[in-house]
C-alpha angles and dihedrals in degrees: 000000000000114000118189140166118256108249089217107045102009096236121141118251142167105261113218097169140280119066119016093240134106124256092254091055091044091053090049093049090051088052091051088050093052090048092049092048091052093047087052090053092050094044108032096167096055118118127231092263095052091047090051095049093047097049103035095241128122122254088238089058091052090050089049090053089050092050091048086054090238087121126042129179134212120257091249094050117114090225120097140144130211126260109250092229108039106009098241118152112261132177097218143358129033103281139039120245093256093054091045090053093047093049093047091050092048091050093047091052093048093054100042115136113257112248119238111264117254114256112256115264118249110259113226110259117249123221119263105257135155116254130202129207115230115236 
């Protein structure tokens, strides 16, 4: 049994994995997420700072939800975050489509099965001749 202190409130709790916060703080964070999600539906043109102020969450928390793909914004929304590889503006996740494809292709190439080596070509047979070693 792994008992830890919650990083938000300091209470002891039985840690089962995931974030290092207690179930009460986790429930509170989930409620804030649902409230934020509802606010975004009602105000699709709001920017991250407005969303943060209206819902009592930090802009970093909103960006984390976007990176985790829990929040996704429409293409016409002013909200966007940067791709972690190339810096292009994306609406959800960590990487843009081009970087995802490049990474997937590079990975696929790196784990391709090696092809069987070609059988050696037959060498032309030499005539049987006597050979002498030079001294």
